[in-house]
N, C-alpha and C positions, 0 to 999 in steps of 0.2 A: 610596504608599510602603509597603514591606514592613516586617515586624517587625524585620528586621536592618538596615534603612536608618534613618538619622537625619539630621536637618538639621545635626547637629554632627559629621558624618563628612565628611572632606575627601578628594577624589580625588587619588591619587598614581599615577604610572606604575609599572608593575611593572619589575623590573630589566631584563627583556628588551625593554621599550619605551623605555628611556632612550637618547636619541640624542646623539651627540657634538656636532652642530651646535647643539642646544638647550642643552646644558650650557655650551658655549663662549659662546653668546649671553648666558646668564644670568650667567656669570662676568665678562663684558666690562664690565658697568656698575659704576662705582665704589661706589655705595650697596650693591648686592648683594654685591660683593666684600667690603665692610666687614662685612656680616652673616656671610658664610662664614668670614672670618678670626676673628670673635668666637666663632662656634660651634666652630671648630676649637680655639681657645685654651681654651674652657671644658670642664669635665669632665662636665657634665650638660646636659640640655635647658634651653633658655632661653626665657622668654616674649618675646613681641613687645615688651612694654613694657621689658624689660631691654635689648633690642637697639635702643635708641632711635636713630632716624635723623634728621638735620637736614632733614626734609622734612615735608610735610603728612601727616595720617593716611591720606588716600586714596592718596597716592603711596607711602607705606610699605606699605600693603596690596597695592598693585600689585607692588612689588618682592618681597614674600614669596610672592605667587601665582606669579610667574615662576619663582622658585627652586623652589617646590613642584612646579609643572607640568613643569618640566624634569628633575626627579628629583634635584636637588642637595640639597634638604632634605626632611625628613618633618615634617609638622605634625599635632599631636594636641591635642584639647581635654581639659583636666583642669579640671573645674568651669567657671569662666568664663574661665580663661586658655587661650590657644592657645600650646602649647609647640613649640619648633623644635629639630630635631636634624639634624646633617649626615649625609648618607647615605654616609659615607666608605667603608664596606665595599663597597657596590654600585659606587661610582665607582672605587675601587681595583681591583676585579675587572674591570670593563669597560674602564677606561682607565688601566692601570698607570702610576704616576708623574705623571699629569696634575695631580691635586690638589696633590701635594707641590710640583711645579714652580710652579704658579700661586701657592700660598701663600708660597713662598720669594721669588718675584718681587715679590709685594705687600709683603712685609716689607722687601725691599731698597729699594723705593720710599719707604716710610714712614720708614725709618731712614737713608736716603741712603748705604747701603753700596755 
């Protein structure tokens, strides 16, 4: 491990390596979509504990990893907390309108509009 590497650093795809099929796969799961909706509604990064999912901790970890590895979210450590942020700028640049459409569709499902 080099001086710049740390076990607390998480791998994220660069903007150029985010692929539509992986983003769609990540967004297709109801638990992951719930996380994305919560991140979009918040103004700041949110910890994994703030974004509680009704699943086991290991399943929750899996969902966050899929979102991170697909390029949908960015995760960073701050102290002992892992903070999550939606990569909206990257997603909007790569796939204009996709995120807004998915979030609007999710809202319609929840509210029954």
